[in-house]
C-alpha positions in Angstrom: -48.5 117.1 132.0 -49.3 114.0 130.7 -47.1 110.5 130.3 -46.2 110.7 126.5 -44.2 107.7 127.0 -47.6 105.7 128.6 -49.4 107.3 125.5 -46.8 106.3 123.1 -47.1 102.5 124.1 -50.8 103.0 123.9 -50.1 104.0 120.3 -48.1 101.4 119.0 -50.5 98.8 120.3 -53.8 100.5 118.8 -51.5 100.6 115.6 -50.4 97.0 115.6 -54.0 96.0 116.3 -55.4 97.9 113.2 -52.1 96.5 111.1 -53.6 93.0 112.0 -57.3 94.0 111.5 -56.7 95.3 107.8 -55.7 92.2 105.9 -58.4 90.2 107.3 -61.1 92.8 106.2 -59.2 92.8 102.7 -60.0 88.8 102.6 -63.4 89.5 103.7 -63.8 92.3 101.1 -62.0 89.5 98.3 -64.6 87.0 99.3 -67.5 88.9 99.3 -66.5 90.2 95.8 -65.7 86.8 94.9 -69.0 85.2 96.0 -70.7 88.2 93.9 -69.1 87.6 90.5 -69.0 84.0 91.1 -72.7 83.9 90.6 -75.8 85.5 88.7 -76.8 87.6 91.4 -79.9 89.6 91.2 -79.9 91.9 94.6 -83.2 92.8 94.3 -84.9 89.8 94.1 -82.4 87.4 95.4 -82.3 87.0 98.9 -79.0 85.7 99.2 -77.9 88.7 96.8 -78.6 91.5 99.5 -76.8 89.7 101.9 -73.6 89.6 99.7 -73.7 93.4 99.0 -74.7 93.9 102.7 -71.4 92.0 103.8 -69.3 93.9 101.2 -70.6 97.0 102.3 -70.2 96.5 105.7 -66.6 95.3 105.0 -65.8 98.1 102.8 -66.8 100.8 105.4 -64.8 99.2 108.2 -61.7 98.8 106.0 -62.1 102.5 105.5 -62.6 103.3 109.1 -59.6 101.2 110.3 -57.1 102.7 107.5 -58.7 106.3 108.9 -57.9 105.1 112.3 -54.6 103.7 111.5 -53.7 107.4 109.9 -54.8 109.1 112.9 -52.5 106.7 115.5 -49.4 106.7 112.9 -50.0 110.9 113.3 -50.0 111.0 116.7 -46.8 109.1 116.8 -45.1 111.6 114.4 -46.4 114.2 117.0 -44.7 112.4 119.9 -41.8 112.3 117.7 -41.7 115.6 116.9 -42.4 117.0 120.3 -46.0 118.1 119.6 -48.1 115.6 120.9 -50.4 116.8 123.6 -51.3 120.3 122.0 -54.4 121.5 120.3 -54.0 121.9 116.7 -56.2 124.3 116.3 -55.5 126.5 119.4 -52.2 125.6 120.4 -53.4 125.0 124.2 -52.5 121.7 126.1 -54.8 118.6 125.3 -56.6 117.6 128.7 -54.9 114.6 129.6 -58.7 113.0 130.3 -59.1 113.3 126.6 -55.6 111.7 125.8 -56.6 109.1 127.7 -60.0 108.4 125.9 -58.4 109.3 122.4 -54.9 109.2 122.0 -54.9 109.7 118.6 -56.9 112.9 119.2 -54.9 116.3 117.7 -57.6 118.7 119.2 -58.5 119.6 122.6 -62.2 118.8 124.0 -63.5 122.4 123.1 -62.3 122.5 119.3 -63.4 118.5 118.8 -66.8 119.5 120.2 -67.2 122.4 118.1 -66.6 120.3 114.8 -63.6 122.5 114.2 -61.3 119.3 113.4 -61.0 120.5 110.1 -60.6 124.0 110.4 
């Protein structure tokens, strides 16, 4: 049986990292948006325009990824609180401790994650 207290601490640390990162990503997006709006940028013909568009796209993708990751971490903490942590959401079997070591927020055993059945 896995040491769920250890995983709870890992998840809480990960949540704090993600919460600290979100404001910085939002600031990057605001900065890139302001730079883009503050000039008459033609992304196709202005070499600086493509850089601004790239930075905005990259920061937006990182924000989306971090927000999703935060939701996964919080869902895992909820599963610890309600006693369902460490059990696969698909088959109900225990999730291997090694998998929880690698991805403590996962709600799926390796068989169901590898089969692409995460949303099923």
